Steps between C-alpha positions, in 0.01 A plus 500: 500500500357839489153386606675316799660820596194699473306247717744555794371779717838510681700529176261771368523699831878492502530598130251789553705621804828488302349675192334767705810573699717527189239709319463745777885509552463395871690178469874499570716250324539302816126512576449363135739224554316391812170507326626300219648243759142486650346436146748224433423336842136525418548342146699211645265442794202481266708269275433736204866475406488112526205483268657731253837328518353147467334612176829619337770290657542153652520505878692270722292255697570680824528872468556717811499833344150604600360471843320163551215366692675164530403399145725445199451755231 
């Protein structure tokens, strides 16, 4: 899972933005919440959550939690 996260340029960019903002004390709690939402959307749209979930737990045949491209996940 870590390798998949590291391979995602969008996930790495969002995580870096969050970490730098927190470290520099420039991120408000509200901004941090918005950034975490953006991170979650990226994880879902790239199906990284799906892949991790499928390796741990059974998934229903049709799952609509993550955005789809018309395919079943």
